[in-house]
C-alpha positions as CSV (number, residue, x, y, z in Angstrom):
1,M,-4.6,181.0,25.6
2,P,-7.5,179.2,27.3
3,R,-6.7,175.6,28.3
4,T,-10.3,174.6,29.0
5,T,-10.6,172.5,25.8
6,T,-8.4,169.7,27.1
7,V,-10.5,169.6,30.3
8,L,-13.9,169.7,28.7
9,I,-13.2,167.1,26.0
10,P,-10.3,164.9,27.1
11,S,-11.3,162.1,24.8
12,I,-10.6,164.3,21.8
13,A,-7.2,165.2,23.2
14,V,-6.4,161.6,23.7
15,A,-7.6,160.7,20.2
16,F,-5.4,163.4,18.6
17,A,-2.4,162.3,20.6
18,A,-2.9,158.7,19.4
19,L,-3.3,160.0,15.8
20,A,-0.1,162.0,16.1
21,L,1.8,159.0,17.4
22,S,0.6,156.8,14.6
23,A,1.3,159.5,11.9
24,S,4.9,159.8,13.1
25,W,5.6,156.3,11.8
26,M,4.0,156.8,8.4
27,I,7.5,157.6,6.9
28,N,8.5,154.0,7.6
29,P,5.5,151.8,8.5
30,A,7.7,148.7,8.7
31,R,9.4,150.0,11.8
32,A,6.2,151.2,13.6
33,A,5.9,147.8,15.4
34,N,9.4,148.2,16.9
35,Q,8.8,151.6,18.6
36,H,8.8,149.9,22.0
37,R,12.4,148.8,21.5
38,A,13.8,152.2,22.4
39,A,11.7,152.6,25.5
40,D,14.2,151.1,28.0
41,A,17.5,151.9,26.1
42,S,18.6,154.8,24.1
43,I,21.7,153.0,22.9
44,A,21.6,150.8,19.8
45,V,24.3,148.3,18.5
46,V,25.0,147.6,14.9
47,S,27.5,145.1,13.4
48,T,29.2,147.6,11.1
49,P,32.1,145.3,10.0
50,D,29.8,142.5,8.9
51,I,27.5,144.8,7.0
52,M,30.5,146.5,5.3
53,N,31.9,143.1,4.2
54,D,28.5,142.2,2.7
55,L,28.4,145.6,0.9
56,M,31.9,145.1,-0.5
57,E,30.9,141.7,-1.9
58,S,27.6,143.0,-3.2
59,D,26.7,144.2,-6.7
60,R,27.2,147.8,-5.5
61,F,31.0,147.4,-5.2
62,A,32.4,144.0,-6.3
63,P,31.8,144.3,-10.1
64,D,33.5,147.7,-10.3
65,R,36.4,146.5,-8.3
66,E,36.9,143.4,-10.3
67,R,36.5,145.3,-13.6
68,Y,39.1,147.9,-12.5
69,A,41.5,145.1,-11.5
70,E,41.2,143.4,-14.8
71,E,41.8,146.6,-16.7
72,R,44.9,147.4,-14.7
73,R,46.3,143.9,-14.9
74,A,45.8,143.9,-18.7
75,E,48.6,146.6,-18.8
76,L,51.1,143.9,-17.8
77,Q,50.2,141.6,-20.7
78,P,52.6,143.3,-23.3
79,L,55.5,142.9,-20.9
80,A,54.5,139.3,-20.1
81,D,54.4,138.5,-23.8
82,Q,57.9,139.9,-24.4
83,L,59.3,138.0,-21.4
84,Q,57.8,134.8,-22.6
85,K,59.2,135.3,-26.1
86,L,62.7,136.0,-24.7
87,Q,62.5,133.1,-22.4
88,Q,61.7,130.8,-25.3
89,Q,64.7,132.2,-27.3
90,L,67.0,131.7,-24.3
91,Q,65.9,128.1,-23.7
92,G,67.2,127.2,-27.2
93,M,70.6,128.8,-26.6
94,T,73.8,127.8,-24.8
95,E,76.1,130.0,-22.7
96,E,78.5,130.1,-25.6
97,D,75.9,131.6,-28.0
98,P,77.1,135.2,-28.8
99,Q,73.5,136.5,-28.6
100,A,72.9,135.1,-25.2
101,P,74.4,137.9,-23.0
102,A,72.3,140.6,-24.8
103,L,69.1,138.6,-24.6
104,I,69.7,137.9,-20.9
105,Q,70.3,141.6,-20.2
106,Q,67.1,142.5,-22.1
107,F,65.2,139.8,-20.2
108,N,66.4,141.1,-16.8
109,Q,65.5,144.6,-17.8
110,L,62.0,143.6,-18.9
111,R,61.5,141.5,-15.8
112,N,62.4,144.5,-13.5
113,Q,60.0,146.7,-15.5
114,A,57.2,144.1,-15.0
115,I,57.9,143.9,-11.3
116,Q,57.8,147.6,-11.0
117,K,54.6,147.8,-13.0
118,Q,53.0,145.0,-10.9
119,N,53.9,146.9,-7.7
120,E,52.3,150.1,-9.1
121,I,49.1,148.2,-10.1
122,N,48.9,146.5,-6.7
123,A,49.2,149.9,-4.9
124,D,46.5,151.4,-7.2
125,L,44.2,148.4,-6.5
126,E,44.8,148.8,-2.8
127,K,43.9,152.5,-3.0
128,Y,40.8,151.8,-5.1
129,T,39.6,149.1,-2.6
130,A,40.3,151.5,0.3
131,N,38.1,154.1,-1.3
132,Q,35.4,151.6,-1.6
133,V,35.7,150.6,2.0
134,V,35.3,154.2,3.1
135,E,32.3,154.6,0.9
136,A,30.8,151.4,2.3
137,Y,31.4,152.7,5.8
138,K,29.6,156.0,5.0
139,L,26.6,154.0,3.7
140,V,26.4,151.9,6.8
141,R,26.8,155.0,9.1
142,S,24.2,157.0,7.3
143,S,21.8,154.0,7.3
144,A,22.4,153.3,11.0
145,Q,21.8,156.9,11.9
146,A,18.5,156.9,9.9
147,V,17.3,153.6,11.5
148,A,18.3,154.8,15.0
149,E,16.3,158.0,14.5
150,D,13.3,156.1,13.3
151,L,13.4,153.7,16.3
152,G,14.1,156.5,18.8
153,Y,17.7,155.7,19.7
154,D,20.1,158.5,20.6
155,Y,23.4,156.6,20.3
156,V,24.6,153.8,18.0
157,I,27.7,151.8,18.9
158,T,29.4,149.6,16.4
159,S,30.5,146.1,17.3
160,A,31.2,142.9,15.3
161,D,28.7,140.0,15.4
162,E,29.1,138.2,18.8
163,D,27.8,135.0,17.3
164,K,30.7,134.7,14.9
165,A,33.6,132.7,16.4
166,L,37.0,134.3,16.8
167,E,39.6,132.9,14.4
168,P,43.0,134.0,15.8
169,Q,45.8,133.1,13.3
170,N,48.3,135.2,15.2
171,V,48.3,137.7,18.1
172,E,47.7,140.7,15.9
173,I,44.6,139.2,14.2
174,A,43.3,138.0,17.6
175,L,43.6,141.4,19.1
176,R,42.0,143.0,16.1
177,Q,39.0,140.6,16.2
178,I,38.6,141.3,20.0
179,M,38.8,145.0,19.6
180,A,36.1,144.8,16.9
181,R,33.8,143.6,19.7
182,P,33.9,146.5,22.2
183,V,30.3,145.8,23.4
184,L,30.4,142.9,25.8
185,A,26.7,142.7,26.6
186,F,23.6,144.4,25.3
187,P,19.8,143.6,25.1
188,E,18.9,141.7,22.0
189,D,16.3,144.3,21.1
190,A,19.1,147.0,21.0
191,D,20.7,145.2,18.0
192,I,19.6,147.1,14.8
193,T,21.9,145.2,12.5
194,D,19.0,143.5,10.6
195,D,17.2,146.8,10.3
196,V,20.3,148.4,8.7
197,R,20.7,145.4,6.4
198,E,17.1,145.8,5.3
199,D,17.6,149.6,4.8
200,L,20.6,148.9,2.6
201,N,18.7,146.2,0.6
202,L,21.1,143.5,1.7
203,E,18.5,141.0,2.8
């Protein structure tokens, strides 16, 4: 194919190149001004833990989690009512009362049932919350990938917000907070946390 067109009319070639560059940002015009950010670094950083926490407390997850918890805890109410009734009966009795041993046995049985039920509910709530955490992570990951692609980054590294102070209550928590910050130094322009927040409508 002849290549003389680019030699004879270079101004048109330049114009088309500029037009193509501008059109490539039409999908997300808000990020067009940030295209220079990926020029010197192909690695971006995002504070995944902080965004996940915000997601978990947002209307996307918190109401459903609270509603599920209320529904499950309501299952304990019948046992709680029976225990309260038996306790009131026992408070009006003495050890010599012939009905006391049977009521005490019934009370202990119901209490054990309530404890077992409470443990089951707690386990279910933990699993429900864990599923939400995984879903929140997937949302952050998908958003970070899309933002990084728009901005021209090839890699995205997750790291907690360096501006947040460490709050070590014990060695385990201290190590966990430190390990959540694997990136020790990075250019400010490489931080796409705010872009991801905006993409997830968390602003």
